[in-house]
C-alpha positions in Angstrom: 12.4 7.3 -1.7 9.2 6.2 -3.4 8.1 2.7 -2.3 5.2 0.5 -3.3 3.6 -1.3 -0.4 1.6 -4.5 -1.2 -1.8 -4.7 0.6 -5.2 -6.3 0.7 -8.6 -4.5 1.3 -8.7 -5.5 5.0 -5.0 -4.5 5.5 -5.7 -1.1 3.8 -8.7 -0.6 6.0 -6.5 -1.3 9.0 -3.8 1.1 7.8 -6.4 3.8 7.2 -7.9 3.4 10.7 -4.4 3.6 12.2 -3.4 6.5 10.1 -0.3 4.7 8.9 0.9 1.7 7.0 2.9 -0.8 9.0 6.5 -1.7 8.3 7.2 -4.7 6.1 8.2 -5.8 2.7 7.7 -3.4 -0.2 9.0 -2.8 -3.7 11.2 0.1 -5.0 13.5 0.9 -7.8 16.6 -0.9 -6.5 20.0 -1.4 -8.1 18.9 -5.0 -9.0 15.8 -3.7 -10.7 17.8 -1.0 -12.6 20.2 -3.7 -13.8 17.3 -5.8 -15.0 15.7 -2.9 -16.9 18.8 -1.2 -18.2 17.0 0.4 -21.0 14.1 1.7 -18.9 13.6 5.3 -18.0 12.6 6.5 -14.5 8.9 6.1 -15.2 9.3 2.6 -16.6 11.4 1.6 -13.5 8.7 3.0 -11.2 6.1 1.0 -13.1 8.2 -2.2 -12.8 8.5 -1.7 -9.0 4.8 -1.2 -8.8 4.3 -4.5 -10.6 6.6 -6.2 -8.2 4.4 -4.9 -5.3 1.3 -6.1 -7.2 2.8 -9.6 -7.3 3.5 -9.3 -3.5 -0.1 -8.4 -3.0 -1.2 -11.5 -5.0 1.0 -13.5 -2.6 -0.9 -12.0 0.4 -4.2 -13.0 -1.3 -2.9 -16.5 -2.0 -2.1 -17.0 1.7 -5.7 -16.2 2.8 -8.5 -17.5 0.5 -11.1 -15.6 2.5 -9.8 -12.2 1.5 -11.5 -10.1 -1.2 -9.7 -10.8 -4.5 -8.3 -7.3 -5.3 -4.6 -6.5 -5.3 -3.7 -3.2 -3.7 -0.4 -1.3 -4.0 0.1 1.8 -1.9 2.7 4.3 -3.2 4.4 6.0 -0.3 7.4 8.3 0.2 9.8 7.1 2.9 13.1 8.3 4.2 16.0 6.3 2.8 17.2 5.5 6.3 14.0 3.5 6.9 14.6 1.2 4.0 16.9 -1.8 3.7 17.6 -3.6 0.4 16.3 -7.1 0.1 16.1 -7.4 -3.7 14.6 -10.9 -3.6 12.4 -10.8 -5.4 14.1 -8.2 -7.6 13.0 -4.8 -6.4 12.1 -5.9 -2.9 13.0 -3.7 0.1 12.3 -3.9 3.8 10.6 -0.9 5.4 11.6 -0.5 9.0 9.2 2.2 10.1 5.5 3.0 9.7 4.5 5.2 6.8 2.1 7.9 8.1 -0.8 8.8 5.9 0.8 12.1 5.1 3.5 10.2 3.1 1.0 8.3 1.0 1.0 9.5 -2.6 -1.6 7.2 -4.3 -2.8 3.7 -4.6 -3.2 1.2 -7.4 -6.2 -1.2 -7.0 -7.8 -3.9 -9.1 -11.2 -3.2 -10.4 -14.0 -5.4 -9.1 -14.2 -7.0 -12.6 -10.6 -8.4 -12.1 -11.9 -10.6 -9.3 -12.1 -13.7 -11.5 -8.6 -13.3 -13.0 -7.0 -12.4 -9.6 -8.8 -15.2 -7.8 -7.5 -17.7 -10.4 -4.0 -16.4 -10.1 -4.0 -16.5 -6.3 -5.1 -20.1 -6.5 -2.5 -21.0 -9.1 0.5 -19.2 -7.5 1.9 -22.3 -5.9 1.6 -24.3 -9.1 3.2 -21.6 -11.1 6.2 -21.6 -8.7 6.4 -25.3 -9.2 6.6 -25.0 -12.9 3.0 -25.8 -14.0 2.4 -24.1 -17.3 -1.4 -23.7 -16.9 -0.9 -22.2 -13.4 1.8 -19.9 -14.8 -0.6 -18.7 -17.5 -3.2 -17.8 -14.8 -0.6 -15.8 -12.9 0.6 -14.1 -16.1 -2.9 -13.1 -16.9 -3.2 -11.4 -13.5 0.2 -9.8 -14.0 -1.1 -8.4 -17.3 -4.2 -6.9 -15.7 -3.7 -3.2 -15.0 -4.5 -1.8 -11.6 -6.6 1.4 -11.4 -5.1 4.6 -10.0 -6.7 6.1 -6.8 -5.9 9.4 -5.1 -5.4 8.9 -1.4 -8.6 10.8 -0.6 -10.5 8.4 -2.8 -9.5 5.3 -0.9 -12.5 5.5 1.5 -14.7 4.8 -1.6 -13.2 1.3 -1.8 -15.2 0.3 1.3 -18.6 1.7 0.2 
């Protein structure tokens, strides 16, 4: 099963040093996501799951203002038996086992230029959840910012 693990730069560095991503919350094409995107094909559903993980990454950034303001989503392939459906938010799953580096397919990462937009969104996340229209706009702007694709062997370059 293809999963999308939310991360931050320090967390990705930790996973790379350990040679595996730790268990936790991730995103995937779940029955709830399929129901929400009834008209979507397989590629669109995978993209939707990746966007769910990008929002989870934003939540990690919001929880620690000292982190570099770049969302990271790691695409991994995991055995179905290691995944439990959470589906809140829609598309969420719990990963019960570490994901060795050999299972990593690619990563999606904000460009450095997205720092301002992502920083504003991380700061506004709580206000957006409370219904503040300006805060929601800041979060939506980050949601609309595309993450760049990285091959696994390119991830080291993020730390240069």
